[in-house]
Biotite code that builds the C-alpha atoms (Angstrom):
import biotite.structure as struc

atoms = struc.array([
    struc.Atom([13.134, -4.757, 3.673], chain_id="A", res_id=1, res_name="MET", atom_name="CA", element="C"),
    struc.Atom([14.999, -1.450, 3.197], chain_id="A", res_id=2, res_name="THR", atom_name="CA", element="C"),
    struc.Atom([14.343, 1.953, 2.014], chain_id="A", res_id=3, res_name="ALA", atom_name="CA", element="C"),
    struc.Atom([16.774, 1.854, -0.953], chain_id="A", res_id=4, res_name="ASN", atom_name="CA", element="C"),
    struc.Atom([14.074, -0.947, -2.320], chain_id="A", res_id=5, res_name="GLU", atom_name="CA", element="C"),
    struc.Atom([11.489, 1.338, -2.463], chain_id="A", res_id=6, res_name="LEU", atom_name="CA", element="C"),
    struc.Atom([11.199, 4.548, -4.965], chain_id="A", res_id=7, res_name="MET", atom_name="CA", element="C"),
    struc.Atom([8.622, 7.711, -3.985], chain_id="A", res_id=8, res_name="VAL", atom_name="CA", element="C"),
    struc.Atom([4.639, 6.414, -4.508], chain_id="A", res_id=9, res_name="TYR", atom_name="CA", element="C"),
    struc.Atom([5.445, 2.804, -4.101], chain_id="A", res_id=10, res_name="ASP", atom_name="CA", element="C"),
    struc.Atom([2.884, 1.096, -1.691], chain_id="A", res_id=11, res_name="TRP", atom_name="CA", element="C"),
    struc.Atom([4.733, -0.511, 1.241], chain_id="A", res_id=12, res_name="ALA", atom_name="CA", element="C"),
    struc.Atom([3.916, -1.500, 5.164], chain_id="A", res_id=13, res_name="ILE", atom_name="CA", element="C"),
    struc.Atom([5.954, 0.427, 7.717], chain_id="A", res_id=14, res_name="ILE", atom_name="CA", element="C"),
    struc.Atom([6.481, -1.100, 10.602], chain_id="A", res_id=15, res_name="ASN", atom_name="CA", element="C"),
    struc.Atom([8.768, 0.759, 13.361], chain_id="A", res_id=16, res_name="GLU", atom_name="CA", element="C"),
    struc.Atom([8.599, 0.289, 16.816], chain_id="A", res_id=17, res_name="ASP", atom_name="CA", element="C"),
    struc.Atom([6.089, 2.680, 17.034], chain_id="A", res_id=18, res_name="HIS", atom_name="CA", element="C"),
    struc.Atom([2.364, 3.034, 18.625], chain_id="A", res_id=19, res_name="PRO", atom_name="CA", element="C"),
    struc.Atom([0.923, 3.500, 15.448], chain_id="A", res_id=20, res_name="ASP", atom_name="CA", element="C"),
    struc.Atom([2.632, 1.052, 13.360], chain_id="A", res_id=21, res_name="CYS", atom_name="CA", element="C"),
    struc.Atom([2.293, -1.147, 11.479], chain_id="A", res_id=22, res_name="PRO", atom_name="CA", element="C"),
    struc.Atom([0.695, 1.134, 8.658], chain_id="A", res_id=23, res_name="PHE", atom_name="CA", element="C"),
    struc.Atom([0.255, 0.661, 5.131], chain_id="A", res_id=24, res_name="THR", atom_name="CA", element="C"),
    struc.Atom([0.714, 3.750, 2.631], chain_id="A", res_id=25, res_name="ARG", atom_name="CA", element="C"),
    struc.Atom([2.703, 5.133, -0.365], chain_id="A", res_id=26, res_name="GLN", atom_name="CA", element="C"),
    struc.Atom([5.766, 6.201, 0.242], chain_id="A", res_id=27, res_name="VAL", atom_name="CA", element="C"),
    struc.Atom([7.235, 9.714, -0.114], chain_id="A", res_id=28, res_name="ASP", atom_name="CA", element="C"),
    struc.Atom([11.081, 11.008, 0.144], chain_id="A", res_id=29, res_name="ILE", atom_name="CA", element="C"),
    struc.Atom([10.052, 11.558, 3.742], chain_id="A", res_id=30, res_name="GLY", atom_name="CA", element="C"),
    struc.Atom([9.523, 8.198, 5.060], chain_id="A", res_id=31, res_name="ASP", atom_name="CA", element="C"),
    struc.Atom([12.287, 7.146, 2.672], chain_id="A", res_id=32, res_name="LEU", atom_name="CA", element="C"),
    struc.Atom([14.908, 9.232, 4.889], chain_id="A", res_id=33, res_name="SER", atom_name="CA", element="C"),
    struc.Atom([13.007, 8.713, 8.140], chain_id="A", res_id=34, res_name="PHE", atom_name="CA", element="C"),
    struc.Atom([11.878, 5.405, 8.766], chain_id="A", res_id=35, res_name="PHE", atom_name="CA", element="C"),
    struc.Atom([13.836, 2.279, 8.399], chain_id="A", res_id=36, res_name="THR", atom_name="CA", element="C"),
    struc.Atom([11.739, -0.644, 8.976], chain_id="A", res_id=37, res_name="LYS", atom_name="CA", element="C"),
    struc.Atom([9.360, -1.752, 6.222], chain_id="A", res_id=38, res_name="PHE", atom_name="CA", element="C"),
    struc.Atom([7.960, -4.657, 4.684], chain_id="A", res_id=39, res_name="GLU", atom_name="CA", element="C"),
    struc.Atom([6.697, -5.597, 1.303], chain_id="A", res_id=40, res_name="PRO", atom_name="CA", element="C"),
    struc.Atom([2.386, -5.908, 0.635], chain_id="A", res_id=41, res_name="ILE", atom_name="CA", element="C"),
    struc.Atom([1.798, -9.317, -1.003], chain_id="A", res_id=42, res_name="PRO", atom_name="CA", element="C"),
    struc.Atom([0.043, -9.250, -4.892], chain_id="A", res_id=43, res_name="LEU", atom_name="CA", element="C"),
    struc.Atom([-3.649, -10.295, -5.029], chain_id="A", res_id=44, res_name="THR", atom_name="CA", element="C"),
    struc.Atom([-5.863, -10.695, -7.551], chain_id="A", res_id=45, res_name="GLU", atom_name="CA", element="C"),
    struc.Atom([-8.043, -8.471, -6.446], chain_id="A", res_id=46, res_name="GLU", atom_name="CA", element="C"),
    struc.Atom([-5.173, -5.922, -6.400], chain_id="A", res_id=47, res_name="ILE", atom_name="CA", element="C"),
    struc.Atom([-4.580, -6.628, -9.992], chain_id="A", res_id=48, res_name="LEU", atom_name="CA", element="C"),
    struc.Atom([-8.084, -6.565, -10.752], chain_id="A", res_id=49, res_name="LYS", atom_name="CA", element="C"),
    struc.Atom([-8.686, -2.828, -9.056], chain_id="A", res_id=50, res_name="ALA", atom_name="CA", element="C"),
    struc.Atom([-5.382, -1.469, -11.146], chain_id="A", res_id=51, res_name="ASN", atom_name="CA", element="C"),
    struc.Atom([-7.057, -2.707, -14.778], chain_id="A", res_id=52, res_name="GLY", atom_name="CA", element="C"),
    struc.Atom([-5.239, -6.246, -14.946], chain_id="A", res_id=53, res_name="PHE", atom_name="CA", element="C"),
    struc.Atom([-7.029, -8.777, -17.089], chain_id="A", res_id=54, res_name="ASN", atom_name="CA", element="C"),
    struc.Atom([-6.992, -12.659, -16.507], chain_id="A", res_id=55, res_name="TYR", atom_name="CA", element="C"),
    struc.Atom([-7.566, -15.098, -18.830], chain_id="A", res_id=56, res_name="ASP", atom_name="CA", element="C"),
    struc.Atom([-9.329, -17.949, -16.162], chain_id="A", res_id=57, res_name="GLY", atom_name="CA", element="C"),
    struc.Atom([-5.641, -19.960, -16.887], chain_id="A", res_id=58, res_name="GLY", atom_name="CA", element="C"),
    struc.Atom([-2.317, -18.747, -16.026], chain_id="A", res_id=59, res_name="GLU", atom_name="CA", element="C"),
    struc.Atom([-2.267, -15.375, -17.858], chain_id="A", res_id=60, res_name="ILE", atom_name="CA", element="C"),
    struc.Atom([-2.676, -11.919, -16.252], chain_id="A", res_id=61, res_name="TRP", atom_name="CA", element="C"),
    struc.Atom([-2.105, -8.962, -18.808], chain_id="A", res_id=62, res_name="ASP", atom_name="CA", element="C"),
    struc.Atom([-2.462, -5.271, -18.529], chain_id="A", res_id=63, res_name="ILE", atom_name="CA", element="C"),
    struc.Atom([-3.245, -3.386, -22.346], chain_id="A", res_id=64, res_name="ARG", atom_name="CA", element="C"),
    struc.Atom([-2.835, 0.164, -22.928], chain_id="A", res_id=65, res_name="TRP", atom_name="CA", element="C"),
    struc.Atom([-2.074, 2.564, -26.040], chain_id="A", res_id=66, res_name="GLU", atom_name="CA", element="C"),
    struc.Atom([0.024, 5.478, -26.653], chain_id="A", res_id=67, res_name="ASP", atom_name="CA", element="C"),
    struc.Atom([1.890, 7.669, -29.247], chain_id="A", res_id=68, res_name="GLU", atom_name="CA", element="C"),
    struc.Atom([3.450, 4.326, -30.358], chain_id="A", res_id=69, res_name="ASP", atom_name="CA", element="C"),
    struc.Atom([0.447, 2.364, -30.608], chain_id="A", res_id=70, res_name="GLY", atom_name="CA", element="C"),
    struc.Atom([-1.064, -0.565, -28.893], chain_id="A", res_id=71, res_name="LYS", atom_name="CA", element="C"),
    struc.Atom([0.871, -2.562, -26.432], chain_id="A", res_id=72, res_name="HIS", atom_name="CA", element="C"),
    struc.Atom([0.164, -5.507, -24.348], chain_id="A", res_id=73, res_name="LEU", atom_name="CA", element="C"),
    struc.Atom([2.275, -6.919, -21.052], chain_id="A", res_id=74, res_name="LEU", atom_name="CA", element="C"),
    struc.Atom([1.632, -10.498, -20.164], chain_id="A", res_id=75, res_name="ASN", atom_name="CA", element="C"),
    struc.Atom([2.620, -11.767, -16.761], chain_id="A", res_id=76, res_name="PHE", atom_name="CA", element="C"),
    struc.Atom([2.137, -15.640, -15.824], chain_id="A", res_id=77, res_name="ARG", atom_name="CA", element="C"),
    struc.Atom([1.130, -17.071, -12.773], chain_id="A", res_id=78, res_name="LYS", atom_name="CA", element="C"),
    struc.Atom([3.595, -18.950, -10.632], chain_id="A", res_id=79, res_name="MET", atom_name="CA", element="C"),
    struc.Atom([3.090, -21.563, -8.523], chain_id="A", res_id=80, res_name="TYR", atom_name="CA", element="C"),
    struc.Atom([5.079, -22.190, -5.032], chain_id="A", res_id=81, res_name="ASN", atom_name="CA", element="C"),
    struc.Atom([5.996, -25.891, -3.576], chain_id="A", res_id=82, res_name="GLN", atom_name="CA", element="C"),
    struc.Atom([2.288, -26.215, -2.234], chain_id="A", res_id=83, res_name="ASP", atom_name="CA", element="C"),
    struc.Atom([0.941, -25.328, -5.707], chain_id="A", res_id=84, res_name="ASN", atom_name="CA", element="C"),
    struc.Atom([-0.673, -21.674, -4.364], chain_id="A", res_id=85, res_name="LYS", atom_name="CA", element="C"),
    struc.Atom([-0.214, -18.905, -6.857], chain_id="A", res_id=86, res_name="TRP", atom_name="CA", element="C"),
    struc.Atom([2.461, -16.356, -4.983], chain_id="A", res_id=87, res_name="ASP", atom_name="CA", element="C"),
    struc.Atom([4.213, -14.650, -7.777], chain_id="A", res_id=88, res_name="ALA", atom_name="CA", element="C"),
    struc.Atom([3.809, -13.525, -10.992], chain_id="A", res_id=89, res_name="LEU", atom_name="CA", element="C"),
    struc.Atom([6.266, -14.100, -14.006], chain_id="A", res_id=90, res_name="GLY", atom_name="CA", element="C"),
    struc.Atom([7.641, -11.881, -16.676], chain_id="A", res_id=91, res_name="ILE", atom_name="CA", element="C"),
    struc.Atom([10.050, -12.854, -18.968], chain_id="A", res_id=92, res_name="MET", atom_name="CA", element="C"),
    struc.Atom([13.552, -10.539, -18.633], chain_id="A", res_id=93, res_name="ALA", atom_name="CA", element="C"),
    struc.Atom([16.359, -11.312, -20.531], chain_id="A", res_id=94, res_name="GLY", atom_name="CA", element="C"),
    struc.Atom([15.887, -14.034, -21.023], chain_id="A", res_id=95, res_name="GLY", atom_name="CA", element="C"),
    struc.Atom([15.108, -15.553, -17.672], chain_id="A", res_id=96, res_name="GLU", atom_name="CA", element="C"),
    struc.Atom([11.543, -15.420, -15.614], chain_id="A", res_id=97, res_name="ILE", atom_name="CA", element="C"),
    struc.Atom([11.568, -12.590, -13.061], chain_id="A", res_id=98, res_name="ALA", atom_name="CA", element="C"),
    struc.Atom([9.348, -13.001, -9.922], chain_id="A", res_id=99, res_name="LEU", atom_name="CA", element="C"),
    struc.Atom([7.167, -10.283, -8.858], chain_id="A", res_id=100, res_name="ILE", atom_name="CA", element="C"),
    struc.Atom([5.869, -11.166, -5.019], chain_id="A", res_id=101, res_name="THR", atom_name="CA", element="C"),
    struc.Atom([5.036, -7.383, -3.915], chain_id="A", res_id=102, res_name="SER", atom_name="CA", element="C"),
    struc.Atom([3.430, -4.548, -5.016], chain_id="A", res_id=103, res_name="VAL", atom_name="CA", element="C"),
    struc.Atom([6.267, -2.036, -4.918], chain_id="A", res_id=104, res_name="HIS", atom_name="CA", element="C"),
    struc.Atom([7.874, -5.107, -7.104], chain_id="A", res_id=105, res_name="GLU", atom_name="CA", element="C"),
    struc.Atom([4.975, -4.701, -9.610], chain_id="A", res_id=106, res_name="LEU", atom_name="CA", element="C"),
    struc.Atom([4.871, -0.910, -9.741], chain_id="A", res_id=107, res_name="GLN", atom_name="CA", element="C"),
    struc.Atom([8.817, -0.714, -10.283], chain_id="A", res_id=108, res_name="HIS", atom_name="CA", element="C"),
    struc.Atom([8.033, -2.976, -13.447], chain_id="A", res_id=109, res_name="VAL", atom_name="CA", element="C"),
    struc.Atom([5.190, -0.838, -15.072], chain_id="A", res_id=110, res_name="LEU", atom_name="CA", element="C"),
    struc.Atom([7.716, 2.066, -14.944], chain_id="A", res_id=111, res_name="ARG", atom_name="CA", element="C"),
    struc.Atom([9.827, 0.555, -16.412], chain_id="A", res_id=112, res_name="THR", atom_name="CA", element="C"),
    struc.Atom([7.741, -0.559, -19.315], chain_id="A", res_id=113, res_name="TYR", atom_name="CA", element="C"),
    struc.Atom([6.587, 3.287, -18.966], chain_id="A", res_id=114, res_name="GLY", atom_name="CA", element="C"),
    struc.Atom([3.051, 3.394, -17.302], chain_id="A", res_id=115, res_name="LEU", atom_name="CA", element="C"),
    struc.Atom([4.460, 5.393, -14.528], chain_id="A", res_id=116, res_name="LYS", atom_name="CA", element="C"),
    struc.Atom([1.226, 6.838, -14.303], chain_id="A", res_id=117, res_name="GLU", atom_name="CA", element="C"),
    struc.Atom([-0.654, 3.637, -13.073], chain_id="A", res_id=118, res_name="LEU", atom_name="CA", element="C"),
    struc.Atom([2.689, 2.306, -11.101], chain_id="A", res_id=119, res_name="ALA", atom_name="CA", element="C"),
    struc.Atom([2.509, 5.985, -9.477], chain_id="A", res_id=120, res_name="ASN", atom_name="CA", element="C"),
    struc.Atom([-1.253, 5.620, -8.521], chain_id="A", res_id=121, res_name="ASN", atom_name="CA", element="C"),
    struc.Atom([-1.799, 2.071, -7.940], chain_id="A", res_id=122, res_name="PHE", atom_name="CA", element="C"),
    struc.Atom([-4.755, 1.130, -5.680], chain_id="A", res_id=123, res_name="LYS", atom_name="CA", element="C"),
    struc.Atom([-3.936, -1.583, -3.110], chain_id="A", res_id=124, res_name="ILE", atom_name="CA", element="C"),
    struc.Atom([-8.132, -1.583, -1.695], chain_id="A", res_id=125, res_name="GLU", atom_name="CA", element="C"),
])
């Protein structure tokens, strides 16, 4: 993964050829201009729960919020790989399902829906 796939405040693993690497952090503008080797952080159920997502016990994870325009609900469907293991969230986008497999991708979606505060303060532990 390259720096142009990330935004400031995105979580990533920085994996340079350096004794302190790899390390995980929210990237800042300096990281994006200095480092060149990034790895995505896979989504987990623990990460979703830590950030206020609700699970229906079946296929749906959702996040609910309220603002000046009213109450909102954003649903994500659990997607499975060929081994029938959960490996992504799916969201309808332009009539197609967009797959979200990593924390930074989910942060981008949240920002798109106006949840900048949640995206920029996302917890991974």
